[in-house]
Backbone as JSON Lines, residues from 0, in Angstrom:
{"i":0,"aa":"M","n":[176.11,85.51,61.63],"ca":[175.66,86.49,62.62],"c":[176.14,86.04,63.98]}
{"i":1,"aa":"S","n":[176.87,86.89,64.64],"ca":[177.33,86.54,65.98],"c":[176.18,86.65,66.96]}
{"i":2,"aa":"G","n":[176.27,85.91,68.05],"ca":[175.26,86.01,69.09],"c":[174.31,84.84,69.17]}
{"i":3,"aa":"L","n":[174.27,83.97,68.17],"ca":[173.37,82.82,68.2],"c":[174.19,81.55,68.04]}
{"i":4,"aa":"T","n":[174.02,80.62,68.98],"ca":[174.68,79.32,68.92],"c":[173.62,78.24,68.95]}
{"i":5,"aa":"V","n":[173.67,77.31,68.01],"ca":[172.77,76.16,67.98],"c":[173.64,74.93,68.21]}
{"i":6,"aa":"S","n":[173.35,74.19,69.3],"ca":[174.1,72.98,69.63],"c":[173.16,71.79,69.57]}
{"i":7,"aa":"V","n":[173.71,70.66,69.12],"ca":[172.91,69.45,69.03],"c":[173.7,68.31,69.66]}
{"i":8,"aa":"G","n":[173.03,67.54,70.53],"ca":[173.65,66.38,71.15],"c":[172.86,65.13,70.84]}
{"i":9,"aa":"C","n":[173.51,63.98,70.92],"ca":[172.88,62.7,70.64],"c":[173.11,61.79,71.85]}
{"i":10,"aa":"Q","n":[172.04,61.19,72.33],"ca":[172.15,60.29,73.49],"c":[171.51,58.95,73.16]}
{"i":11,"aa":"T","n":[172.24,57.88,73.44],"ca":[171.73,56.53,73.22],"c":[171.69,55.8,74.56]}
{"i":12,"aa":"D","n":[170.55,55.17,74.84],"ca":[170.43,54.35,76.05],"c":[169.51,53.18,75.74]}
{"i":13,"aa":"A","n":[169.05,52.48,76.76],"ca":[168.21,51.3,76.57],"c":[166.88,51.63,75.9]}
{"i":14,"aa":"N","n":[166.44,52.9,75.97],"ca":[165.17,53.31,75.37],"c":[165.3,53.68,73.9]}
{"i":15,"aa":"G","n":[166.52,53.82,73.39],"ca":[166.7,54.2,71.99],"c":[167.68,55.35,71.86]}
{"i":16,"aa":"T","n":[167.5,56.14,70.82],"ca":[168.39,57.25,70.5],"c":[167.59,58.54,70.47]}
{"i":17,"aa":"A","n":[168.14,59.61,71.07],"ca":[167.41,60.88,71.13],"c":[168.34,62.04,70.82]}
{"i":18,"aa":"L","n":[167.8,63.03,70.15],"ca":[168.49,64.29,69.86],"c":[168.08,65.33,70.88]}
{"i":19,"aa":"G","n":[168.99,66.22,71.19],"ca":[168.66,67.36,72.04],"c":[169.2,68.63,71.43]}
{"i":20,"aa":"F","n":[168.34,69.62,71.2],"ca":[168.74,70.92,70.64],"c":[168.88,71.93,71.76]}
{"i":21,"aa":"T","n":[169.88,72.77,71.68],"ca":[170.02,73.9,72.6],"c":[170.27,75.16,71.78]}
{"i":22,"aa":"L","n":[169.49,76.19,72.03],"ca":[169.7,77.51,71.43],"c":[170.3,78.4,72.5]}
{"i":23,"aa":"D","n":[171.3,79.18,72.16],"ca":[171.91,80.1,73.11],"c":[172.05,81.44,72.42]}
{"i":24,"aa":"S","n":[171.38,82.44,72.97],"ca":[171.42,83.78,72.41],"c":[172.25,84.67,73.33]}
{"i":25,"aa":"A","n":[173.29,85.28,72.78],"ca":[174.14,86.15,73.58],"c":[173.46,87.48,73.89]}
{"i":26,"aa":"T","n":[172.49,87.86,73.07],"ca":[171.78,89.11,73.28],"c":[170.28,88.84,73.33]}
{"i":27,"aa":"D","n":[169.54,89.79,73.84],"ca":[168.09,89.68,73.9],"c":[167.54,89.79,72.48]}
{"i":28,"aa":"A","n":[166.82,88.76,72.04],"ca":[166.22,88.76,70.7],"c":[164.71,88.85,70.82]}
{"i":29,"aa":"T","n":[164.24,89.87,71.52],"ca":[162.81,90.07,71.7],"c":[162.21,90.58,70.4]}
{"i":30,"aa":"P","n":[161.19,89.91,69.88],"ca":[160.58,90.33,68.6],"c":[159.99,91.73,68.69]}
{"i":31,"aa":"T","n":[160.15,92.48,67.61],"ca":[159.6,93.84,67.57],"c":[158.6,94.01,66.44]}
{"i":32,"aa":"Q","n":[158.47,93.02,65.55],"ca":[157.53,93.13,64.44],"c":[156.17,92.58,64.86]}
{"i":33,"aa":"S","n":[155.12,93.13,64.29],"ca":[153.78,92.62,64.57],"c":[153.26,91.89,63.34]}
{"i":34,"aa":"G","n":[152.2,91.11,63.52],"ca":[151.59,90.41,62.41],"c":[152.22,89.07,62.1]}
{"i":35,"aa":"M","n":[153.19,88.64,62.93],"ca":[153.85,87.36,62.73],"c":[153.82,86.6,64.05]}
{"i":36,"aa":"F","n":[153.87,85.27,63.99],"ca":[154.01,84.47,65.2],"c":[155.47,84.56,65.64]}
{"i":37,"aa":"T","n":[155.72,85.14,66.8],"ca":[157.09,85.33,67.26],"c":[157.2,84.9,68.72]}
{"i":38,"aa":"I","n":[158.41,84.5,69.1],"ca":[158.71,84.1,70.46],"c":[159.96,84.84,70.9]}
{"i":39,"aa":"A","n":[159.92,85.46,72.07],"ca":[161.1,86.14,72.59],"c":[162.16,85.1,72.95]}
{"i":40,"aa":"L","n":[163.42,85.39,72.64],"ca":[164.54,84.51,72.97],"c":[165.48,85.31,73.87]}
{"i":41,"aa":"P","n":[165.33,85.16,75.19],"ca":[166.16,85.94,76.11],"c":[167.61,85.48,76.06]}
{"i":42,"aa":"P","n":[168.54,86.31,76.53],"ca":[169.94,85.9,76.56],"c":[170.12,84.63,77.4]}
{"i":43,"aa":"G","n":[171.06,83.79,76.99],"ca":[171.35,82.56,77.73],"c":[170.81,81.35,77.04]}
{"i":44,"aa":"P","n":[171.18,80.16,77.54],"ca":[170.76,78.91,76.88],"c":[169.27,78.63,77.04]}
{"i":45,"aa":"L","n":[168.7,78.03,76.02],"ca":[167.3,77.62,76.02],"c":[167.23,76.23,75.44]}
{"i":46,"aa":"F","n":[166.8,75.25,76.21],"ca":[166.69,73.88,75.72],"c":[165.35,73.71,75.05]}
{"i":47,"aa":"T","n":[165.35,73.17,73.85],"ca":[164.11,73.0,73.11],"c":[163.75,71.54,72.84]}
{"i":48,"aa":"G","n":[164.59,70.6,73.25],"ca":[164.28,69.2,73.04],"c":[164.59,68.73,71.64]}
{"i":49,"aa":"G","n":[164.06,67.59,71.28],"ca":[164.31,67.04,69.96],"c":[163.66,65.68,69.83]}
{"i":50,"aa":"P","n":[163.76,65.06,68.65],"ca":[163.1,63.78,68.43],"c":[163.86,62.62,69.07]}
{"i":51,"aa":"G","n":[163.15,61.56,69.35],"ca":[163.75,60.33,69.85],"c":[163.24,59.14,69.06]}
{"i":52,"aa":"A","n":[164.05,58.07,68.99],"ca":[163.67,56.88,68.22],"c":[163.95,55.64,69.03]}
{"i":53,"aa":"P","n":[162.94,54.75,69.19],"ca":[163.2,53.47,69.85],"c":[164.17,52.63,69.03]}
{"i":54,"aa":"S","n":[164.76,51.65,69.64],"ca":[165.69,50.76,68.95],"c":[165.01,50.15,67.72]}
{"i":55,"aa":"G","n":[165.7,50.2,66.58],"ca":[165.17,49.64,65.34],"c":[164.32,50.59,64.53]}
{"i":56,"aa":"E","n":[164.07,51.82,65.01],"ca":[163.26,52.8,64.29],"c":[164.04,54.1,64.14]}
{"i":57,"aa":"F","n":[163.45,55.09,63.47],"ca":[164.08,56.4,63.39],"c":[163.03,57.49,63.54]}
{"i":58,"aa":"A","n":[163.49,58.67,63.9],"ca":[162.62,59.84,64.01],"c":[163.32,61.01,63.35]}
{"i":59,"aa":"R","n":[162.55,61.93,62.81],"ca":[163.15,63.11,62.2],"c":[162.35,64.35,62.61]}
{"i":60,"aa":"A","n":[163.02,65.47,62.57],"ca":[162.38,66.74,62.89],"c":[163.01,67.82,62.03]}
{"i":61,"aa":"M","n":[162.21,68.83,61.73],"ca":[162.7,69.98,60.98],"c":[162.43,71.22,61.81]}
{"i":62,"aa":"A","n":[163.38,72.14,61.77],"ca":[163.23,73.41,62.5],"c":[163.53,74.55,61.56]}
{"i":63,"aa":"D","n":[162.71,75.57,61.63],"ca":[162.87,76.76,60.82],"c":[162.85,77.94,61.78]}
{"i":64,"aa":"L","n":[163.91,78.72,61.79],"ca":[164.04,79.81,62.74],"c":[164.46,81.08,62.01]}
{"i":65,"aa":"V","n":[163.73,82.15,62.24],"ca":[164.15,83.47,61.78],"c":[164.55,84.22,63.03]}
{"i":66,"aa":"Y","n":[165.84,84.5,63.14],"ca":[166.41,85.12,64.33],"c":[166.8,86.55,63.99]}
{"i":67,"aa":"Y","n":[166.26,87.5,64.75],"ca":[166.63,88.87,64.45],"c":[166.83,89.68,65.72]}
{"i":68,"aa":"T","n":[167.79,90.58,65.64],"ca":[168.1,91.51,66.71],"c":[168.15,92.9,66.09]}
{"i":69,"aa":"A","n":[168.56,93.88,66.86],"ca":[168.65,95.24,66.34],"c":[169.74,95.37,65.28]}
{"i":70,"aa":"T","n":[170.68,94.41,65.23],"ca":[171.8,94.55,64.3],"c":[171.74,93.62,63.08]}
{"i":71,"aa":"G","n":[170.78,92.7,63.01],"ca":[170.73,91.82,61.85],"c":[169.68,90.75,61.93]}
{"i":72,"aa":"V","n":[169.56,90.0,60.83],"ca":[168.58,88.93,60.7],"c":[169.26,87.72,60.06]}
{"i":73,"aa":"V","n":[168.93,86.51,60.54],"ca":[169.44,85.3,59.91],"c":[168.31,84.27,59.89]}
{"i":74,"aa":"H","n":[168.24,83.5,58.81],"ca":[167.24,82.43,58.65],"c":[167.99,81.11,58.8]}
{"i":75,"aa":"V","n":[167.57,80.27,59.77],"ca":[168.21,78.99,60.04],"c":[167.22,77.88,59.73]}
{"i":76,"aa":"H","n":[167.65,76.89,58.95],"ca":[166.81,75.73,58.62],"c":[167.6,74.47,58.97]}
{"i":77,"aa":"L","n":[167.04,73.61,59.84],"ca":[167.71,72.38,60.27],"c":[166.84,71.17,60.03]}
{"i":78,"aa":"V","n":[167.46,70.06,59.65],"ca":[166.81,68.76,59.57],"c":[167.62,67.81,60.45]}
{"i":79,"aa":"A","n":[166.95,67.16,61.41],"ca":[167.64,66.27,62.35],"c":[167.03,64.88,62.28]}
{"i":80,"aa":"I","n":[167.9,63.87,62.38],"ca":[167.45,62.47,62.35],"c":[168.08,61.74,63.52]}
{"i":81,"aa":"A","n":[167.23,61.05,64.3],"ca":[167.69,60.14,65.35],"c":[167.46,58.73,64.82]}
{"i":82,"aa":"N","n":[168.53,57.95,64.67],"ca":[168.45,56.62,64.09],"c":[168.65,55.56,65.17]}
{"i":83,"aa":"G","n":[167.57,54.89,65.55],"ca":[167.63,53.86,66.58],"c":[168.2,52.55,66.1]}
{"i":84,"aa":"T","n":[168.42,52.4,64.8],"ca":[169.03,51.19,64.25],"c":[170.55,51.26,64.36]}
{"i":85,"aa":"T","n":[171.12,52.42,64.01],"ca":[172.57,52.59,64.07],"c":[173.02,53.29,65.35]}
{"i":86,"aa":"N","n":[172.05,53.7,66.2],"ca":[172.34,54.44,67.43],"c":[173.17,55.69,67.14]}
{"i":87,"aa":"A","n":[172.77,56.43,66.13],"ca":[173.47,57.65,65.73],"c":[172.47,58.75,65.41]}
{"i":88,"aa":"C","n":[172.96,59.96,65.4],"ca":[172.14,61.12,65.02],"c":[172.85,61.88,63.91]}
{"i":89,"aa":"S","n":[172.07,62.59,63.11],"ca":[172.66,63.46,62.11],"c":[171.83,64.73,62.02]}
{"i":90,"aa":"V","n":[172.53,65.81,61.75],"ca":[171.88,67.12,61.62],"c":[172.44,67.77,60.37]}
{"i":91,"aa":"H","n":[171.55,68.3,59.55],"ca":[171.93,69.0,58.34],"c":[171.2,70.33,58.37]}
{"i":92,"aa":"G","n":[171.86,71.4,57.93],"ca":[171.18,72.68,57.95],"c":[171.96,73.75,57.24]}
{"i":93,"aa":"V","n":[171.32,74.9,57.2],"ca":[171.92,76.08,56.58],"c":[171.43,77.32,57.33]}
{"i":94,"aa":"A","n":[172.3,78.3,57.45],"ca":[171.94,79.58,58.03],"c":[172.28,80.65,56.99]}
{"i":95,"aa":"V","n":[171.3,81.47,56.67],"ca":[171.47,82.48,55.62],"c":[171.18,83.86,56.19]}
{"i":96,"aa":"P","n":[172.15,84.78,56.12],"ca":[171.87,86.15,56.56],"c":[170.8,86.77,55.65]}
{"i":97,"aa":"A","n":[169.9,87.5,56.23],"ca":[168.83,88.15,55.47],"c":[169.06,89.66,55.5]}
{"i":98,"aa":"T","n":[168.59,90.33,54.47],"ca":[168.75,91.79,54.42],"c":[167.4,92.45,54.36]}
């Protein structure tokens, strides 16, 4: 689905290793359905943060996003790990168009 970009960065410093997630929506994704917990995602970048791990430890986070606009729906599932032992980050995920 065009219009949604998910970016992930990894930063290592003296405090450990941290992930940073950024969502960028090219179009207004204001929810129109009722009866569900929804958050409007206005056009433009939105920083959502991410897990951090002190040196010698690790942190993980999971994100589940159902993104919909007037032209389509996509389900995004991400698993992110910040590893303070190797000073590295990894992200695994899948995005599935929904009908």
